PALODO-874598 format. One record per residue (C-alpha): residue number from 1; y, z, x. Coordinates in Angstrom, 1 decimal, padded with zeros to 4 digits. Layout:
REM residues N
<r n="NUM" y="Y" z="Z" x="X"/>
...
This chain:
REM residues 440
<r n="1" y="-118.4" z="-003.3" x="045.5"/>
<r n="2" y="-120.6" z="-000.6" x="047.0"/>
<r n="3" y="-122.7" z="-002.0" x="049.8"/>
<r n="4" y="-126.4" z="-001.0" x="049.9"/>
<r n="5" y="-127.7" z="001.3" x="052.6"/>
<r n="6" y="-129.6" z="-000.7" x="055.2"/>
<r n="7" y="-131.7" z="000.2" x="058.2"/>
<r n="8" y="-130.1" z="-000.2" x="061.6"/>
<r n="9" y="-132.4" z="-003.0" x="062.5"/>
<r n="10" y="-131.5" z="-004.8" x="059.3"/>
<r n="11" y="-127.8" z="-004.3" x="059.9"/>
<r n="12" y="-128.1" z="-005.7" x="063.4"/>
<r n="13" y="-130.1" z="-008.7" x="062.2"/>
<r n="14" y="-127.6" z="-009.4" x="059.5"/>
<r n="15" y="-124.7" z="-009.2" x="062.0"/>
<r n="16" y="-126.7" z="-011.5" x="064.3"/>
<r n="17" y="-127.2" z="-014.0" x="061.5"/>
<r n="18" y="-123.5" z="-013.9" x="060.5"/>
<r n="19" y="-122.4" z="-014.3" x="064.1"/>
<r n="20" y="-124.7" z="-017.3" x="064.5"/>
<r n="21" y="-123.5" z="-018.8" x="061.2"/>
<r n="22" y="-119.9" z="-018.4" x="062.4"/>
<r n="23" y="-120.7" z="-020.1" x="065.6"/>
<r n="24" y="-122.5" z="-023.0" x="063.8"/>
<r n="25" y="-119.5" z="-023.3" x="061.4"/>
<r n="26" y="-117.1" z="-023.6" x="064.3"/>
<r n="27" y="-119.3" z="-026.0" x="066.1"/>
<r n="28" y="-119.6" z="-028.2" x="063.0"/>
<r n="29" y="-115.9" z="-028.7" x="063.2"/>
<r n="30" y="-115.7" z="-029.0" x="067.0"/>
<r n="31" y="-118.8" z="-031.2" x="067.7"/>
<r n="32" y="-117.5" z="-034.3" x="065.8"/>
<r n="33" y="-114.2" z="-034.1" x="067.7"/>
<r n="34" y="-115.9" z="-033.5" x="071.0"/>
<r n="35" y="-118.5" z="-036.2" x="070.5"/>
<r n="36" y="-115.7" z="-038.6" x="069.6"/>
<r n="37" y="-113.8" z="-037.8" x="072.7"/>
<r n="38" y="-116.9" z="-038.0" x="074.9"/>
<r n="39" y="-118.0" z="-041.4" x="073.4"/>
<r n="40" y="-114.5" z="-042.9" x="073.9"/>
<r n="41" y="-114.3" z="-041.6" x="077.4"/>
<r n="42" y="-117.8" z="-042.9" x="078.2"/>
<r n="43" y="-116.8" z="-046.3" x="076.7"/>
<r n="44" y="-113.6" z="-046.4" x="078.8"/>
<r n="45" y="-115.6" z="-045.5" x="081.9"/>
<r n="46" y="-118.0" z="-048.4" x="081.2"/>
<r n="47" y="-115.1" z="-050.8" x="080.6"/>
<r n="48" y="-113.5" z="-049.8" x="083.9"/>
<r n="49" y="-116.8" z="-050.3" x="085.8"/>
<r n="50" y="-117.2" z="-053.8" x="084.2"/>
<r n="51" y="-113.6" z="-054.6" x="085.1"/>
<r n="52" y="-114.3" z="-053.8" x="088.8"/>
<r n="53" y="-117.3" z="-056.1" x="088.6"/>
<r n="54" y="-115.3" z="-058.9" x="087.1"/>
<r n="55" y="-112.6" z="-058.5" x="089.7"/>
<r n="56" y="-115.2" z="-058.6" x="092.5"/>
<r n="57" y="-116.6" z="-061.8" x="091.0"/>
<r n="58" y="-113.2" z="-063.4" x="090.8"/>
<r n="59" y="-112.4" z="-062.5" x="094.4"/>
<r n="60" y="-115.7" z="-063.8" x="095.6"/>
<r n="61" y="-116.0" z="-067.0" x="093.5"/>
<r n="62" y="-112.4" z="-067.7" x="092.9"/>
<r n="63" y="-110.5" z="-068.1" x="089.6"/>
<r n="64" y="-111.4" z="-071.8" x="089.6"/>
<r n="65" y="-115.0" z="-070.8" x="088.7"/>
<r n="66" y="-113.8" z="-069.4" x="085.4"/>
<r n="67" y="-110.6" z="-071.4" x="084.6"/>
<r n="68" y="-110.1" z="-075.1" x="084.7"/>
<r n="69" y="-106.8" z="-075.4" x="086.5"/>
<r n="70" y="-106.2" z="-078.9" x="085.2"/>
<r n="71" y="-106.6" z="-077.9" x="081.5"/>
<r n="72" y="-103.7" z="-077.5" x="079.2"/>
<r n="73" y="-104.6" z="-074.0" x="078.2"/>
<r n="74" y="-105.8" z="-072.0" x="081.2"/>
<r n="75" y="-108.1" z="-069.3" x="079.8"/>
<r n="76" y="-111.7" z="-068.1" x="079.9"/>
<r n="77" y="-113.7" z="-066.3" x="077.2"/>
<r n="78" y="-117.2" z="-065.0" x="076.9"/>
<r n="79" y="-119.0" z="-062.8" x="074.4"/>
<r n="80" y="-122.6" z="-061.9" x="073.6"/>
<r n="81" y="-124.5" z="-063.2" x="070.6"/>
<r n="82" y="-123.9" z="-060.0" x="068.6"/>
<r n="83" y="-120.2" z="-059.9" x="069.4"/>
<r n="84" y="-120.7" z="-056.4" x="070.8"/>
<r n="85" y="-118.8" z="-057.2" x="074.0"/>
<r n="86" y="-116.4" z="-059.9" x="075.1"/>
<r n="87" y="-114.6" z="-060.8" x="078.4"/>
<r n="88" y="-111.4" z="-063.0" x="078.5"/>
<r n="89" y="-109.2" z="-064.1" x="081.3"/>
<r n="90" y="-105.8" z="-065.6" x="080.5"/>
<r n="91" y="-102.8" z="-066.6" x="082.5"/>
<r n="92" y="-099.6" z="-064.6" x="081.8"/>
<r n="93" y="-096.0" z="-064.7" x="082.7"/>
<r n="94" y="-095.2" z="-063.8" x="086.3"/>
<r n="95" y="-094.2" z="-060.2" x="087.1"/>
<r n="96" y="-096.0" z="-059.0" x="084.0"/>
<r n="97" y="-098.1" z="-055.8" x="084.7"/>
<r n="98" y="-100.7" z="-054.7" x="082.2"/>
<r n="99" y="-103.0" z="-051.7" x="082.6"/>
<r n="100" y="-104.0" z="-050.2" x="079.3"/>
<r n="101" y="-107.0" z="-049.2" x="077.1"/>
<r n="102" y="-106.5" z="-049.3" x="073.3"/>
<r n="103" y="-108.2" z="-050.1" x="070.0"/>
<r n="104" y="-107.4" z="-053.6" x="068.9"/>
<r n="105" y="-108.7" z="-056.4" x="066.8"/>
<r n="106" y="-109.8" z="-059.8" x="068.1"/>
<r n="107" y="-110.8" z="-063.0" x="066.3"/>
<r n="108" y="-114.2" z="-064.2" x="067.4"/>
<r n="109" y="-115.5" z="-067.4" x="065.7"/>
<r n="110" y="-113.1" z="-066.9" x="062.8"/>
<r n="111" y="-114.3" z="-063.3" x="062.4"/>
<r n="112" y="-112.0" z="-060.3" x="062.8"/>
<r n="113" y="-113.7" z="-057.7" x="064.9"/>
<r n="114" y="-112.5" z="-054.2" x="066.0"/>
<r n="115" y="-112.8" z="-053.5" x="069.7"/>
<r n="116" y="-112.0" z="-050.9" x="072.3"/>
<r n="117" y="-110.1" z="-053.2" x="074.7"/>
<r n="118" y="-109.3" z="-052.7" x="078.4"/>
<r n="119" y="-106.4" z="-055.0" x="079.5"/>
<r n="120" y="-105.6" z="-055.3" x="083.2"/>
<r n="121" y="-103.4" z="-057.8" x="085.1"/>
<r n="122" y="-104.2" z="-059.3" x="088.5"/>
<r n="123" y="-102.5" z="-061.9" x="090.8"/>
<r n="124" y="-104.6" z="-064.8" x="092.0"/>
<r n="125" y="-103.3" z="-067.8" x="093.8"/>
<r n="126" y="-099.7" z="-066.8" x="093.1"/>
<r n="127" y="-100.5" z="-066.8" x="089.4"/>
<r n="128" y="-100.7" z="-063.7" x="087.1"/>
<r n="129" y="-103.8" z="-063.3" x="084.9"/>
<r n="130" y="-104.8" z="-060.7" x="082.4"/>
<r n="131" y="-108.4" z="-059.7" x="082.2"/>
<r n="132" y="-109.6" z="-058.2" x="078.9"/>
<r n="133" y="-112.9" z="-056.5" x="078.4"/>
<r n="134" y="-113.7" z="-055.4" x="074.9"/>
<r n="135" y="-116.5" z="-053.3" x="073.4"/>
<r n="136" y="-117.2" z="-053.4" x="069.7"/>
<r n="137" y="-116.1" z="-050.3" x="067.7"/>
<r n="138" y="-119.4" z="-050.5" x="065.7"/>
<r n="139" y="-121.3" z="-050.1" x="069.0"/>
<r n="140" y="-119.1" z="-047.1" x="070.0"/>
<r n="141" y="-119.6" z="-045.7" x="066.5"/>
<r n="142" y="-123.4" z="-046.1" x="066.7"/>
<r n="143" y="-123.4" z="-044.4" x="070.1"/>
<r n="144" y="-121.2" z="-041.6" x="068.6"/>
<r n="145" y="-123.6" z="-041.1" x="065.7"/>
<r n="146" y="-126.6" z="-040.9" x="068.0"/>
<r n="147" y="-124.8" z="-038.4" x="070.2"/>
<r n="148" y="-123.8" z="-036.3" x="067.2"/>
<r n="149" y="-127.4" z="-036.3" x="065.9"/>
<r n="150" y="-128.7" z="-035.2" x="069.3"/>
<r n="151" y="-126.0" z="-032.6" x="069.5"/>
<r n="152" y="-126.8" z="-031.2" x="066.1"/>
<r n="153" y="-130.5" z="-031.1" x="066.8"/>
<r n="154" y="-129.9" z="-029.4" x="070.1"/>
<r n="155" y="-127.5" z="-027.0" x="068.4"/>
<r n="156" y="-130.1" z="-026.1" x="065.7"/>
<r n="157" y="-132.8" z="-025.6" x="068.3"/>
<r n="158" y="-130.6" z="-023.4" x="070.5"/>
<r n="159" y="-129.4" z="-021.3" x="067.5"/>
<r n="160" y="-132.9" z="-020.9" x="066.2"/>
<r n="161" y="-134.2" z="-019.9" x="069.6"/>
<r n="162" y="-131.4" z="-017.4" x="070.2"/>
<r n="163" y="-131.8" z="-015.9" x="066.7"/>
<r n="164" y="-135.5" z="-015.4" x="067.3"/>
<r n="165" y="-134.9" z="-014.0" x="070.8"/>
<r n="166" y="-132.1" z="-011.7" x="069.5"/>
<r n="167" y="-134.2" z="-010.5" x="066.6"/>
<r n="168" y="-137.2" z="-009.9" x="068.9"/>
<r n="169" y="-135.1" z="-008.1" x="071.4"/>
<r n="170" y="-133.5" z="-005.9" x="068.7"/>
<r n="171" y="-137.0" z="-005.2" x="067.3"/>
<r n="172" y="-138.2" z="-004.2" x="070.8"/>
<r n="173" y="-135.1" z="-002.2" x="071.5"/>
<r n="174" y="-135.3" z="-000.2" x="068.3"/>
<r n="175" y="-139.0" z="000.3" x="068.4"/>
<r n="176" y="-138.7" z="003.8" x="070.0"/>
<r n="177" y="-136.1" z="004.7" x="067.3"/>
<r n="178" y="-138.5" z="003.6" x="064.6"/>
<r n="179" y="-141.3" z="005.7" x="066.1"/>
<r n="180" y="-139.0" z="008.7" x="066.1"/>
<r n="181" y="-138.1" z="008.1" x="062.4"/>
<r n="182" y="-141.8" z="007.6" x="061.6"/>
<r n="183" y="-142.7" z="011.0" x="063.3"/>
<r n="184" y="-140.1" z="012.7" x="061.0"/>
<r n="185" y="-141.3" z="011.0" x="057.9"/>
<r n="186" y="-144.9" z="012.0" x="058.6"/>
<r n="187" y="-143.9" z="015.6" x="059.1"/>
<r n="188" y="-144.3" z="017.7" x="056.0"/>
<r n="189" y="-144.1" z="021.0" x="057.8"/>
<r n="190" y="-142.7" z="022.0" x="061.2"/>
<r n="191" y="-146.2" z="023.0" x="062.3"/>
<r n="192" y="-147.5" z="019.5" x="061.8"/>
<r n="193" y="-144.8" z="017.8" x="063.9"/>
<r n="194" y="-146.0" z="015.6" x="066.7"/>
<r n="195" y="-144.3" z="016.8" x="069.9"/>
<r n="196" y="-145.6" z="013.8" x="072.0"/>
<r n="197" y="-142.5" z="012.3" x="073.8"/>
<r n="198" y="-141.7" z="008.7" x="072.7"/>
<r n="199" y="-142.0" z="006.2" x="075.6"/>
<r n="200" y="-138.6" z="004.5" x="076.0"/>
<r n="201" y="-136.3" z="003.4" x="078.7"/>
<r n="202" y="-133.2" z="003.9" x="076.5"/>
<r n="203" y="-131.5" z="007.2" x="077.5"/>
<r n="204" y="-130.0" z="007.7" x="074.0"/>
<r n="205" y="-133.4" z="007.6" x="072.4"/>
<r n="206" y="-134.8" z="009.9" x="075.0"/>
<r n="207" y="-132.0" z="012.4" x="074.3"/>
<r n="208" y="-132.5" z="012.0" x="070.5"/>
<r n="209" y="-136.2" z="012.6" x="070.8"/>
<r n="210" y="-135.8" z="015.7" x="073.0"/>
<r n="211" y="-133.1" z="017.1" x="070.7"/>
<r n="212" y="-135.3" z="016.6" x="067.6"/>
<r n="213" y="-138.2" z="018.4" x="069.5"/>
<r n="214" y="-135.9" z="021.4" x="070.3"/>
<r n="215" y="-134.7" z="021.6" x="066.7"/>
<r n="216" y="-138.2" z="021.3" x="065.2"/>
<r n="217" y="-139.4" z="024.1" x="067.5"/>
<r n="218" y="-136.5" z="026.3" x="066.3"/>
<r n="219" y="-137.3" z="025.4" x="062.7"/>
<r n="220" y="-141.0" z="026.2" x="063.2"/>
<r n="221" y="-140.1" z="029.5" x="064.8"/>
<r n="222" y="-137.7" z="030.3" x="061.9"/>
<r n="223" y="-140.5" z="029.4" x="059.4"/>
<r n="224" y="-143.0" z="031.7" x="061.2"/>
<r n="225" y="-140.5" z="034.5" x="061.4"/>
<r n="226" y="-139.8" z="034.2" x="057.7"/>
<r n="227" y="-143.5" z="034.1" x="056.8"/>
<r n="228" y="-144.1" z="037.2" x="058.9"/>
<r n="229" y="-141.1" z="039.0" x="057.5"/>
<r n="230" y="-141.9" z="038.3" x="053.9"/>
<r n="231" y="-145.5" z="039.2" x="054.5"/>
<r n="232" y="-144.5" z="042.5" x="056.1"/>
<r n="233" y="-141.9" z="043.3" x="053.5"/>
<r n="234" y="-144.3" z="042.5" x="050.7"/>
<r n="235" y="-146.9" z="044.9" x="052.2"/>
<r n="236" y="-144.3" z="047.6" x="052.8"/>
<r n="237" y="-143.1" z="047.3" x="049.3"/>
<r n="238" y="-146.4" z="047.0" x="047.5"/>
<r n="239" y="-147.9" z="050.0" x="049.2"/>
<r n="240" y="-145.4" z="052.6" x="048.0"/>
<r n="241" y="-145.3" z="050.8" x="044.6"/>
<r n="242" y="-149.0" z="051.2" x="044.3"/>
<r n="243" y="-148.8" z="054.8" x="045.2"/>
<r n="244" y="-146.1" z="055.5" x="042.7"/>
<r n="245" y="-148.1" z="053.6" x="040.1"/>
<r n="246" y="-151.2" z="055.8" x="040.8"/>
<r n="247" y="-149.1" z="059.0" x="040.6"/>
<r n="248" y="-147.6" z="058.0" x="037.3"/>
<r n="249" y="-151.1" z="057.3" x="035.9"/>
<r n="250" y="-152.3" z="060.7" x="037.1"/>
<r n="251" y="-149.3" z="062.4" x="035.4"/>
<r n="252" y="-150.1" z="060.6" x="032.1"/>
<r n="253" y="-153.7" z="061.7" x="032.2"/>
<r n="254" y="-153.4" z="065.2" x="033.6"/>
<r n="255" y="-150.3" z="066.6" x="032.1"/>
<r n="256" y="-149.1" z="067.5" x="028.7"/>
<r n="257" y="-145.9" z="065.6" x="028.3"/>
<r n="258" y="-143.4" z="065.3" x="025.6"/>
<r n="259" y="-142.8" z="062.0" x="023.8"/>
<r n="260" y="-139.5" z="061.5" x="025.6"/>
<r n="261" y="-141.2" z="062.0" x="029.0"/>
<r n="262" y="-144.0" z="059.7" x="028.1"/>
<r n="263" y="-141.5" z="057.0" x="027.2"/>
<r n="264" y="-139.7" z="057.4" x="030.5"/>
<r n="265" y="-142.9" z="057.2" x="032.4"/>
<r n="266" y="-144.0" z="054.0" x="030.5"/>
<r n="267" y="-140.6" z="052.5" x="031.3"/>
<r n="268" y="-140.9" z="053.4" x="034.9"/>
<r n="269" y="-144.4" z="051.8" x="035.0"/>
<r n="270" y="-142.9" z="048.7" x="033.4"/>
<r n="271" y="-140.2" z="048.5" x="036.1"/>
<r n="272" y="-142.8" z="049.0" x="038.8"/>
<r n="273" y="-144.9" z="046.2" x="037.3"/>
<r n="274" y="-141.9" z="043.9" x="037.3"/>
<r n="275" y="-141.2" z="044.8" x="040.9"/>
<r n="276" y="-144.8" z="044.0" x="041.8"/>
<r n="277" y="-144.6" z="040.6" x="040.1"/>
<r n="278" y="-141.3" z="039.9" x="041.9"/>
<r n="279" y="-142.7" z="040.7" x="045.3"/>
<r n="280" y="-145.9" z="038.7" x="044.7"/>
<r n="281" y="-143.9" z="035.7" x="043.4"/>
<r n="282" y="-141.7" z="035.7" x="046.5"/>
<r n="283" y="-144.8" z="036.0" x="048.7"/>
<r n="284" y="-146.4" z="033.1" x="046.9"/>
<r n="285" y="-143.3" z="031.0" x="047.3"/>
<r n="286" y="-143.1" z="031.8" x="051.0"/>
<r n="287" y="-146.8" z="030.8" x="051.4"/>
<r n="288" y="-146.2" z="027.5" x="049.6"/>
<r n="289" y="-143.2" z="026.8" x="051.8"/>
<r n="290" y="-145.3" z="027.4" x="054.8"/>
<r n="291" y="-148.1" z="025.2" x="053.4"/>
<r n="292" y="-150.7" z="027.9" x="053.6"/>
<r n="293" y="-152.5" z="026.7" x="050.4"/>
<r n="294" y="-155.1" z="023.9" x="050.8"/>
<r n="295" y="-154.9" z="020.9" x="048.4"/>
<r n="296" y="-158.4" z="019.6" x="048.8"/>
<r n="297" y="-159.8" z="020.9" x="045.5"/>
<r n="298" y="-160.7" z="018.6" x="042.6"/>
<r n="299" y="-158.9" z="020.1" x="039.7"/>
<r n="300" y="-159.6" z="019.3" x="036.0"/>
<r n="301" y="-156.2" z="019.5" x="034.5"/>
<r n="302" y="-157.4" z="019.7" x="030.9"/>
<r n="303" y="-159.8" z="022.5" x="031.8"/>
<r n="304" y="-157.1" z="024.4" x="033.6"/>
<r n="305" y="-154.8" z="024.0" x="030.6"/>
<r n="306" y="-157.5" z="025.4" x="028.3"/>
<r n="307" y="-158.0" z="028.4" x="030.7"/>
<r n="308" y="-154.3" z="029.1" x="030.6"/>
<r n="309" y="-154.3" z="029.0" x="026.8"/>
<r n="310" y="-157.2" z="031.4" x="026.6"/>
<r n="311" y="-155.4" z="033.9" x="028.7"/>
<r n="312" y="-152.0" z="033.5" x="027.0"/>
<r n="313" y="-153.3" z="033.0" x="023.4"/>
<r n="314" y="-152.7" z="036.6" x="022.4"/>
<r n="315" y="-149.0" z="036.2" x="023.1"/>
<r n="316" y="-148.8" z="033.2" x="020.8"/>
<r n="317" y="-150.6" z="035.0" x="018.0"/>
<r n="318" y="-148.4" z="038.1" x="018.5"/>
<r n="319" y="-145.3" z="036.0" x="017.8"/>
<r n="320" y="-147.1" z="034.1" x="015.0"/>
<r n="321" y="-146.4" z="030.7" x="016.6"/>
<r n="322" y="-148.3" z="027.5" x="015.9"/>
<r n="323" y="-150.2" z="026.1" x="018.9"/>
<r n="324" y="-150.6" z="022.3" x="018.9"/>
<r n="325" y="-153.1" z="021.1" x="021.6"/>
<r n="326" y="-153.4" z="017.4" x="022.2"/>
<r n="327" y="-155.4" z="016.8" x="025.4"/>
<r n="328" y="-156.4" z="013.4" x="026.6"/>
<r n="329" y="-160.1" z="012.5" x="026.2"/>
<r n="330" y="-160.0" z="010.8" x="029.6"/>
<r n="331" y="-161.0" z="012.6" x="032.7"/>
<r n="332" y="-157.9" z="014.1" x="034.2"/>
<r n="333" y="-158.9" z="015.1" x="037.8"/>
<r n="334" y="-156.3" z="015.5" x="040.5"/>
<r n="335" y="-156.5" z="016.8" x="044.1"/>
<r n="336" y="-154.7" z="020.1" x="044.6"/>
<r n="337" y="-155.0" z="023.8" x="044.5"/>
<r n="338" y="-156.5" z="025.2" x="041.2"/>
<r n="339" y="-154.9" z="028.6" x="041.4"/>
<r n="340" y="-151.4" z="027.1" x="042.0"/>
<r n="341" y="-151.8" z="024.6" x="039.2"/>
<r n="342" y="-153.0" z="027.5" x="036.9"/>
<r n="343" y="-149.9" z="029.4" x="037.8"/>
<r n="344" y="-147.7" z="026.3" x="037.2"/>
<r n="345" y="-149.0" z="025.8" x="033.7"/>
<r n="346" y="-149.0" z="029.5" x="032.9"/>
<r n="347" y="-145.3" z="029.8" x="033.9"/>
<r n="348" y="-144.2" z="026.8" x="031.8"/>
<r n="349" y="-146.2" z="027.8" x="028.7"/>
<r n="350" y="-145.3" z="031.5" x="029.0"/>
<r n="351" y="-141.7" z="030.5" x="029.3"/>
<r n="352" y="-142.0" z="028.4" x="026.2"/>
<r n="353" y="-143.5" z="031.4" x="024.3"/>
<r n="354" y="-140.9" z="033.8" x="025.6"/>
<r n="355" y="-138.0" z="031.8" x="024.2"/>
<r n="356" y="-139.6" z="030.6" x="021.0"/>
<r n="357" y="-139.5" z="032.9" x="017.9"/>
<r n="358" y="-140.2" z="030.5" x="015.1"/>
<r n="359" y="-142.1" z="027.2" x="015.2"/>
<r n="360" y="-144.7" z="025.9" x="017.5"/>
<r n="361" y="-145.8" z="025.4" x="021.1"/>
<r n="362" y="-147.1" z="021.9" x="021.8"/>
<r n="363" y="-149.2" z="021.0" x="024.9"/>
<r n="364" y="-150.1" z="017.4" x="025.5"/>
<r n="365" y="-151.9" z="015.4" x="028.2"/>
<r n="366" y="-152.1" z="011.6" x="028.3"/>
<r n="367" y="-152.2" z="008.6" x="030.6"/>
<r n="368" y="-148.9" z="006.6" x="030.9"/>
<r n="369" y="-148.1" z="003.8" x="033.3"/>
<r n="370" y="-151.2" z="004.4" x="035.5"/>
<r n="371" y="-150.3" z="008.1" x="035.9"/>
<r n="372" y="-151.2" z="011.2" x="034.0"/>
<r n="373" y="-148.6" z="013.3" x="032.2"/>
<r n="374" y="-148.6" z="016.8" x="030.9"/>
<r n="375" y="-145.9" z="017.6" x="028.3"/>
<r n="376" y="-145.1" z="021.2" x="027.2"/>
<r n="377" y="-142.8" z="021.4" x="024.1"/>
<r n="378" y="-141.4" z="024.2" x="022.1"/>
<r n="379" y="-139.0" z="024.8" x="019.2"/>
<r n="380" y="-137.2" z="027.7" x="020.9"/>
<r n="381" y="-133.6" z="028.5" x="021.7"/>
<r n="382" y="-133.4" z="025.6" x="024.2"/>
<r n="383" y="-131.2" z="025.4" x="027.3"/>
<r n="384" y="-127.5" z="024.7" x="027.5"/>
<r n="385" y="-126.8" z="021.3" x="029.0"/>
<r n="386" y="-124.6" z="022.6" x="031.8"/>
<r n="387" y="-127.4" z="025.0" x="032.9"/>
<r n="388" y="-130.2" z="022.5" x="033.1"/>
<r n="389" y="-129.4" z="021.5" x="036.8"/>
<r n="390" y="-129.9" z="025.1" x="037.9"/>
<r n="391" y="-133.0" z="026.1" x="036.0"/>
<r n="392" y="-135.2" z="025.7" x="039.0"/>
<r n="393" y="-133.0" z="027.7" x="041.3"/>
<r n="394" y="-134.0" z="031.2" x="042.4"/>
<r n="395" y="-132.5" z="034.2" x="040.5"/>
<r n="396" y="-130.8" z="031.9" x="038.0"/>
<r n="397" y="-131.9" z="032.2" x="034.4"/>
<r n="398" y="-131.3" z="029.5" x="031.9"/>
<r n="399" y="-131.0" z="032.2" x="029.3"/>
<r n="400" y="-129.8" z="035.8" x="029.7"/>
<r n="401" y="-132.8" z="038.1" x="029.5"/>
<r n="402" y="-133.3" z="041.6" x="030.9"/>
<r n="403" y="-136.9" z="041.1" x="031.8"/>
<r n="404" y="-136.7" z="038.1" x="034.1"/>
<r n="405" y="-135.4" z="037.5" x="037.6"/>
<r n="406" y="-135.4" z="033.7" x="037.3"/>
<r n="407" y="-138.2" z="033.2" x="039.7"/>
<r n="408" y="-140.8" z="031.7" x="037.3"/>
<r n="409" y="-139.3" z="028.2" x="037.1"/>
<r n="410" y="-138.3" z="028.3" x="040.7"/>
<r n="411" y="-142.0" z="029.0" x="041.7"/>
<r n="412" y="-143.1" z="026.3" x="039.3"/>
<r n="413" y="-140.8" z="023.8" x="041.0"/>
<r n="414" y="-142.2" z="024.8" x="044.4"/>
<r n="415" y="-145.7" z="024.2" x="043.1"/>
<r n="416" y="-144.7" z="020.8" x="041.7"/>
<r n="417" y="-143.1" z="019.7" x="044.9"/>
<r n="418" y="-146.1" z="020.9" x="046.9"/>
<r n="419" y="-148.4" z="018.7" x="044.7"/>
<r n="420" y="-145.8" z="015.8" x="044.6"/>
<r n="421" y="-145.5" z="016.3" x="040.8"/>
<r n="422" y="-142.3" z="014.9" x="039.2"/>
<r n="423" y="-140.7" z="017.2" x="036.6"/>
<r n="424" y="-138.3" z="016.1" x="033.8"/>
<r n="425" y="-136.6" z="018.5" x="031.5"/>
<r n="426" y="-135.3" z="017.5" x="028.0"/>
<r n="427" y="-133.5" z="020.3" x="026.2"/>
<r n="428" y="-130.7" z="021.1" x="023.8"/>
<r n="429" y="-129.4" z="024.5" x="022.9"/>
<r n="430" y="-131.0" z="025.9" x="019.7"/>
<r n="431" y="-133.3" z="022.8" x="019.4"/>
<r n="432" y="-136.1" z="023.6" x="021.9"/>
<r n="433" y="-137.1" z="022.3" x="025.3"/>
<r n="434" y="-139.6" z="019.7" x="026.6"/>
<r n="435" y="-141.0" z="019.9" x="030.2"/>
<r n="436" y="-142.7" z="016.7" x="031.3"/>
<r n="437" y="-145.0" z="016.8" x="034.4"/>
<r n="438" y="-145.8" z="013.4" x="035.9"/>
<r n="439" y="-148.8" z="013.6" x="038.3"/>
<r n="440" y="-149.0" z="011.1" x="041.1"/>
């Protein structure tokens, strides 16, 4: 069975609970035995003390005070009204020595009673006597039960207090670690990382915090270098491309060219246009990764979808595809960047048109499970199942085309992640594709 992943605090708390449970289990077996031993030892100590008192009385008052020397049966017996204790003195054979404590049964007023009995022999007036002092087993058992009850209550209190103390101490000990984790969770970008040191007396957490600070500064520097590099490269590439584009336009207007030359120039302009789009896409992806776009605009999703359709409708008509538009009548307003969301929908819809030759393009928006959803469907060539996991990767095409670098869907995924939009893809080769966008 695969164990669930738990936080360190939870793991320590569970270990603490299991250790306490193990201790309680062991004590549940040990306490009855210990209490029994203690109660018996305590009873024996009491019996010995009472024996000393009886011997002192016999020495001071004489045996005649307890035994009638003229009687046929020389013995003395006494017990309390509840038969919890008894004392007896009997004459025994000479040279008989007795000194023992044992469980035994005695008949008191025709009733058989279990006792813990101390038997001890003494010599008085050249005669041997045995003194017996007994304590009822029921009394010992009652004392034992009370002792067990007190022991269990004390055990529960101690275990509860130690568990609360351990849990509080673990919480206190791991508080700096939780603050470090919280700082990382709240960091969406290296530039927004909080470099304030965490206050802690634990050297490991201090080292961890300082190491994370060093790594975040390196990551932030790497992000800044990448942003500057892409920005510079984009500028350096777009400038000569723009110049070449202008020169080709001038050649087309000012020169008398053959049809073959005209075709070559148009192909060159098409290549330059693709190169320009490539550079601009990479620049936009870099700016998204560096969180340069603000997400504070209130964007009407249905309106944005209609704007995209107006711009791309000529492509749908050119391919004679049917456009099915089913937009929700409810207000569909989200916080974000309108230009990025326009690009997002444009890429998905344009992609659907590109790979659909017969059938329809269907665009839907609706509310589902307290969230809004946009669904873009087509009846195009679809995507092979094994290629679906890679469709959002850079420079990987789901279908082999000569006019795409595989950046459209990669850019769309960046925009979705930036807006925290979940994307699901349902597709089957030759049966079309469905892209489902779930807005938070």
